[in-house]
C-alpha positions in Angstrom: 22.3 -7.8 0.0 18.5 -7.8 -0.3 17.4 -11.5 -0.1 14.0 -13.0 -1.0 12.9 -13.1 2.8 13.8 -9.4 3.3 11.5 -8.5 0.0 8.7 -10.4 1.6 9.2 -8.1 4.8 9.3 -5.1 2.5 6.0 -5.9 1.4 4.7 -5.4 5.1 6.0 -1.8 5.5 4.5 1.4 4.3 6.5 2.7 1.3 8.7 5.0 0.3 11.4 4.3 3.4 15.1 4.0 3.5 16.4 0.7 4.2 19.8 0.2 5.8 22.0 -3.2 5.8 23.8 -2.7 8.8 25.9 -5.6 7.9 27.4 -3.5 5.0 27.6 -0.5 7.0 29.6 -2.7 9.3 31.9 -4.4 7.0 32.6 -1.1 5.3 33.6 0.5 8.9 35.5 -2.5 9.8 37.8 -1.7 6.3 38.1 2.0 7.2 38.9 1.1 10.9 41.8 -1.5 10.1 43.1 1.0 7.3 43.3 4.1 9.7 44.9 1.9 12.2 47.5 0.7 9.9 48.4 4.2 8.8 47.7 6.2 11.9 45.5 8.5 10.2 42.6 10.2 11.8 39.0 9.7 10.5 36.2 12.3 10.7 33.0 11.2 9.6 31.3 13.8 6.9 28.0 13.9 9.1 26.1 15.7 6.1 26.1 12.5 4.2 23.6 10.8 6.6 22.8 12.2 9.9 20.3 9.4 11.0 20.9 8.9 14.8 21.0 5.1 14.6 23.6 5.2 11.8 25.8 7.9 13.7 25.7 5.6 16.9 27.2 2.6 14.8 29.9 5.2 13.3 30.9 6.9 16.6 31.5 3.3 18.1 34.3 2.8 16.1 36.0 5.8 17.9 36.1 7.8 14.6 35.6 11.6 14.6 33.0 13.7 13.0 33.3 16.3 10.2 30.3 18.8 10.7 29.0 21.9 9.0 26.5 23.3 11.4 26.2 22.9 15.4 23.1 20.8 14.9 25.3 18.5 13.3 27.8 18.7 16.1 25.1 18.3 18.9 23.9 15.1 16.8 27.4 13.7 16.7 27.8 14.3 20.5 24.6 13.0 21.4 25.4 9.9 19.3 28.6 9.2 21.1 31.1 11.3 19.4 33.9 12.7 21.5 34.0 16.7 21.1 37.5 16.6 21.0 37.5 14.8 17.8 35.0 17.1 15.7 36.1 19.5 13.1 33.5 22.2 12.1 33.8 23.3 8.5 31.5 25.5 6.2 31.9 28.7 4.3 29.1 30.5 6.3 29.2 29.8 10.1 26.7 31.7 12.3 27.7 33.5 15.5 25.4 31.4 17.3 26.9 28.1 15.7 30.5 29.4 16.5 29.7 30.2 20.1 28.0 26.8 20.9 30.9 25.0 19.4 33.3 26.8 21.5 31.3 25.8 24.5 31.2 22.0 23.3 35.2 22.2 23.2 35.5 20.9 19.4 38.7 20.0 18.1 38.9 22.5 15.3 37.4 24.9 13.1 38.4 24.7 9.5 38.3 28.2 8.6 37.5 29.7 4.9 38.5 33.4 5.2 39.9 36.1 7.2 36.5 37.7 8.2 35.6 34.2 9.6 38.6 33.9 11.4 38.3 37.5 13.1 34.7 36.8 14.0 35.9 33.1 15.6 39.0 35.2 17.4 36.2 37.7 18.5 33.8 35.2 20.1 36.6 33.1 21.5 37.9 36.0 23.4 34.5 36.7 24.9 34.4 33.0 26.4 38.0 33.4 27.4 39.1 30.4 25.0 41.6 29.7 22.6 40.0 28.3 19.5 42.1 25.8 17.4 41.7 26.3 13.6 42.9 25.0 10.3 43.1 27.2 7.0 40.8 25.8 4.6 43.0 26.3 1.2 41.6 26.4 -2.3 44.5 24.3 -4.3 43.0 24.8 -7.8 42.7 21.2 -8.5 39.9 19.9 -10.7 37.9 17.0 -9.3 36.2 15.5 -12.5 33.1 15.3 -11.0 29.7 17.2 -11.2 30.2 21.2 -11.3 27.6 21.6 -8.2 30.1 19.2 -6.0 33.4 20.7 -7.4 34.9 23.0 -4.5 38.2 23.3 -5.2 38.7 25.5 -8.5 39.2 29.0 -8.9 36.5 31.3 -8.1 34.9 28.9 -5.7 32.8 30.2 -2.7 35.1 27.7 -0.6 38.2 27.9 0.7 41.2 30.9 1.0 43.2 31.3 -2.3 46.8 30.9 -2.0 47.4 34.7 -3.3 45.6 35.4 0.0 48.0 33.3 2.4 50.7 35.9 3.0 48.1 38.4 4.1 46.4 35.7 6.4 49.9 34.8 8.1 50.3 38.6 8.7 46.8 39.0 10.3 47.2 35.8 12.4 49.5 37.5 14.7 47.0 39.9 15.4 44.7 37.5 16.8 44.9 36.6 20.4 42.1 33.7 21.0 43.1 31.7 17.9 45.9 28.7 17.4 46.4 27.7 14.0 47.2 24.0 14.0 47.2 23.1 10.4 45.8 23.3 6.9 42.6 21.6 5.4 41.3 20.8 1.9 38.2 19.5 0.4 38.4 19.7 -3.6 34.6 17.9 -4.2 32.8 15.0 -3.7 32.2 11.9 -5.6 35.6 11.7 -7.1 36.6 8.4 -8.8 39.7 9.3 -10.2 42.6 8.5 -7.9 44.9 10.8 -10.1 42.9 13.5 -8.6 44.0 12.5 -4.7 47.3 12.0 -6.2 47.3 15.8 -7.6 46.0 17.0 -4.2 49.0 15.4 -2.2 51.7 17.0 -4.5 49.7 20.6 -3.8 49.7 19.8 -0.1 53.3 19.1 -0.1 54.1 22.2 -1.9 51.8 24.3 0.6 53.7 22.5 3.6 56.8 23.5 2.5 55.5 27.1 1.9 54.6 27.4 5.6 57.8 25.9 6.7 59.9 28.5 5.0 57.2 31.1 6.8 58.5 29.2 10.2 55.0 27.6 10.8 55.1 24.3 11.7 51.5 22.4 11.0 50.4 19.9 13.4 47.9 18.4 11.1 47.0 18.2 7.5 43.5 17.6 6.8 43.1 16.2 3.0 39.2 16.4 3.5 36.9 14.0 1.9 35.3 13.1 -1.7 36.0 9.2 -2.3 33.2 8.1 -4.6 31.2 5.0 -4.8 30.3 3.1 -7.7 26.9 3.7 -8.3 26.7 1.4 -11.7 27.7 -1.5 -9.4 26.2 -0.7 -5.6 27.6 -4.2 -4.4 31.2 -2.9 -4.9 32.8 -1.5 -2.1 35.2 1.7 -2.5 38.9 0.8 -2.5 39.9 2.3 0.6 43.3 0.2 0.6 44.3 2.0 -2.5 43.0 5.5 -1.2 45.0 5.1 1.8 48.1 3.8 0.2 47.8 6.7 -2.2 48.0 9.2 0.7 50.7 7.5 2.6 53.0 7.3 -0.4 52.7 10.9 -1.8 52.1 13.0 1.2 55.3 14.1 3.0 54.6 14.0 6.8 57.1 15.4 9.0 57.6 13.7 12.5 54.9 14.2 14.9 52.3 15.6 12.0 48.9 14.1 11.8 47.1 13.2 8.6 43.1 13.7 9.0 40.6 12.6 6.3 36.7 13.0 6.1 35.1 10.5 4.4 31.3 10.6 4.1 29.6 8.9 1.1 32.3 6.4 0.9 31.2 4.7 4.3 27.5 5.1 4.3 26.5 5.3 0.5 26.4 1.6 -0.4 24.6 0.4 2.7 21.3 2.4 1.8 18.3 1.8 -0.6 15.3 3.7 -1.0 12.6 1.2 -1.2 9.4 2.2 -2.9 6.1 0.8 -4.7 5.0 1.2 -7.9 1.7 3.2 -8.0 1.0 3.2 -11.9 2.0 2.0 -15.2 1.3 4.6 -17.9 1.8 4.6 -21.5 3.4 7.7 -23.3 3.7 8.3 -26.8 7.3 6.9 -26.9 7.9 5.5 -23.5 6.3 3.8 -20.4 6.2 5.7 -17.2 6.6 3.6 -13.9 5.1 5.8 -11.5 6.3 5.2 -8.1 5.5 6.5 -4.7 9.1 7.8 -3.8 9.9 11.0 -5.2 12.8 13.7 -5.5 11.7 14.7 -1.9 13.2 11.5 -0.7 16.3 11.4 -3.1 17.0 14.4 -4.7 20.2 13.5 -6.3 18.9 12.7 -9.9 16.9 16.1 -10.1 19.7 18.2 -8.6 22.8 16.5 -10.2 21.4 14.2 -12.9 23.0 11.4 -10.8 22.5 7.9 -11.9 21.3 5.1 -9.1 20.7 1.5 -10.2 17.4 0.8 -9.9 15.8 -2.8 -9.5 12.6 -4.4 -9.7 12.6 -6.7 -6.5 9.2 -8.6 -7.4 9.5 -9.3 -10.9 11.3 -11.6 -13.2 9.3 -11.1 -16.3 10.1 -9.9 -20.0 12.4 -7.0 -20.0 11.1 -3.7 -20.8 12.4 0.1 -21.0 10.8 2.2 -18.7 11.1 5.9 -17.4 11.0 5.6 -13.5 9.3 8.8 -12.2 7.9 10.0 -8.6 4.5 11.6 -8.1 6.1 15.4 -7.2 4.5 18.1 -9.1 7.9 18.9 -11.0 9.1 17.3 -14.3 12.5 16.8 -12.7 10.9 14.3 -10.4 12.6 11.6 -12.6 14.8 9.0 -11.2 15.9 7.4 -14.6 14.9 7.5 -18.1 14.8 4.5 -20.6 16.1 1.9 -18.3 15.7 -1.9 -18.6 13.5 -3.4 -15.9 11.6 -6.8 -16.2 7.8 -6.1 -16.7 6.5 -3.7 -14.0 3.2 -3.7 -12.7 1.3 -1.8 -9.8 2.4 -3.0 -6.5 6.0 -3.9 -7.5 8.8 -3.3 -5.0 11.4 -1.0 -6.3 14.7 -0.5 -4.7 16.8 2.5 -5.7 20.2 1.4 -4.6 23.4 3.5 -3.4 21.0 5.9 -1.4 22.7 5.7 1.9 24.5 9.1 1.3 22.8 12.2 0.4 19.4 10.4 0.5 17.6 10.7 3.9 20.2 13.5 4.9 18.7 15.8 2.0 15.1 14.7 2.2 12.2 17.5 2.1 8.4 18.0 2.6 7.8 19.5 -0.4 4.1 19.3 -1.7 3.7 18.5 2.1 5.0 14.8 1.7 5.6 12.5 4.6 9.2 12.1 5.2 10.1 8.4 4.8 10.9 6.6 7.8 14.1 4.5 8.2 14.5 0.8 8.6 17.4 -1.2 9.7 18.1 -4.8 8.5 18.9 -5.8 12.1 15.1 -5.0 13.0 13.4 -7.0 10.2 
């Protein structure tokens, strides 16, 4: 929570900056750890959500694995203390360089998305005289009911192997001598808030597991991916991990000795982070009042890219309520965080918090307009 003492300290820090409340992060991790221990499920933190070294170090201390989509992420995870034997490597376009480096690092598994990819991994593993463990990422054709840019499990997605390809995939696997199939993997989208979506995924996984069984293939792992959403309207609300884990336990039919793996990202890191900014100018338009702040789409691109909602708070005003368009300084009309939202009377110098920015804020930051990257501030350090 951002209290009055913290706000006074914010005044002394150059804005914009990412603020991470580590008490919230640790509390979230405690819940995930408890649920994973009780269920026996393996957790791989999705590094793409936030790869801040300090954040990674805290998450690794809980004994979780990592879900990575580049070797740079794999390397960052290893440096932060993640065990390579608990790292999975996903992504539809893995480069030869990244595959070779991942093989040398001794990661747990490649989540593979096409036959050509499997062929390349087999060739590169053979050259290193290694056997690469793989899981097949399968497209389950399930609508995630989230933004189209972060929906990944529908037909004609660039992600995943289509079910109609599976017969051919299984036939080709027998030709590969440096590949070992250990499981199947799914990821149907991000910021999923309907638990019924995960229930549908469970049913599809059970069907596919039966299909593999009829082909005499015993799967050691089932990886359901990530996607559990957070409440952007109410940033102090935690994701319901108990309901999520309970649903998986109830509706997925594991066979004896089989492991279930999950890959949460946003749900772990999202609510502990805020983007802290300062008001530069108040500008009157014809029909609106613009609050121009020093944070921009370069620091939090979600509103511009996904038309995403983040709760915005004026931390230093308690005046009368007015409606504002909160916008940034970047030379793009899309550099808008919110339109016509209620804020207490806002003036130059007020401190603004854009909440729920822990996930896909710092991780997606850019230097467009040659803007400086914001620094990170941890609650433990102020």
